[in-house]
C-alpha positions as semicolon CSV with decimal commas, in nm:
position;residue;x (nm);y (nm);z (nm)
1;M;-0,538;9,717;12,835
2;S;-0,572;9,959;13,126
3;R;-0,494;10,326;13,173
4;W;-0,247;10,408;13,450
5;R;-0,120;10,716;13,636
6;C;0,239;10,680;13,749
7;R;0,381;10,929;14,003
8;I;0,759;10,919;14,022
9;A;0,932;11,100;14,310
10;V;1,274;11,217;14,199
11;A;1,572;11,284;14,428
12;T;1,612;11,658;14,489
13;T;1,975;11,652;14,376
14;S;1,878;11,471;14,055
15;A;1,600;11,714;13,969
16;R;1,857;11,983;13,893
17;R;2,049;11,768;13,644
18;S;1,960;11,753;13,278
19;G;1,836;11,430;13,122
20;V;1,643;11,285;13,419
21;L;1,302;11,320;13,252
22;S;1,444;11,196;12,923
23;R;1,582;10,879;13,085
24;I;1,254;10,805;13,263
25;V;1,043;10,862;12,952
26;G;1,288;10,645;12,757
27;Y;1,180;10,335;12,951
28;F;0,827;10,380;12,818
29;S;0,948;10,452;12,467
30;D;1,166;10,138;12,471
31;R;0,849;9,933;12,530
32;G;0,649;10,116;12,260
33;I;0,422;10,286;12,514
34;S;0,278;10,625;12,419
35;L;0,233;10,872;12,702
36;H;-0,100;11,053;12,720
37;E;0,013;11,307;12,980
38;V;0,347;11,419;13,122
39;H;0,365;11,657;13,419
40;A;0,682;11,757;13,599
41;H;0,627;11,955;13,917
42;H;0,782;12,036;14,251
43;P;0,527;11,994;14,533
44;D;0,617;12,054;14,898
45;N;0,749;11,700;14,942
46;G;0,997;11,717;14,653
47;P;1,018;11,704;14,273
48;A;0,793;11,456;14,093
49;I;0,696;11,344;13,746
50;E;0,347;11,219;13,664
51;L;0,279;11,010;13,355
52;V;-0,047;10,870;13,216
53;F;-0,025;10,575;12,979
54;D;-0,204;10,259;12,860
55;A;-0,053;9,916;12,930
56;E;-0,133;9,566;13,045
57;P;-0,102;9,524;13,424
58;D;0,207;9,300;13,399
59;L;0,389;9,551;13,181
60;A;0,295;9,841;13,410
61;Q;0,439;9,652;13,710
62;H;0,754;9,571;13,512
63;L;0,803;9,942;13,439
64;V;0,768;10,024;13,810
65;R;1,036;9,770;13,902
66;R;1,266;9,904;13,631
67;L;1,215;10,266;13,737
68;L;1,291;10,182;14,100
69;R;1,637;10,060;13,996
70;Q;1,734;10,412;13,888
71;A;1,946;10,624;14,121
72;D;1,735;10,933;14,038
73;V;1,407;10,768;14,144
74;Q;1,302;10,759;14,509
75;T;0,949;10,615;14,487
76;V;0,699;10,511;14,221
77;D;0,322;10,507;14,279
78;L;0,110;10,334;14,016
79;L;-0,266;10,395;14,015
80;P;-0,522;10,249;13,775
81;L;-0,751;10,507;13,616
82;A;-1,117;10,439;13,541
């Protein structure tokens, strides 16, 4: 099992609506994945959510594909942590 950092860029219009973070975190919960860190911030290039979690590589890639199907999500960057 590997530790991952997932940066999710959220559409600016979506960031103002309630429930966006809850829906995104729900995908991890549905798979039984505990989050080690959750950071929501608004850098210069738009609102983003960063999550740190442990998962097998195949499951981590599956989560990325699932997140990209959401209207609120613009991009997803997945980085392995040492």
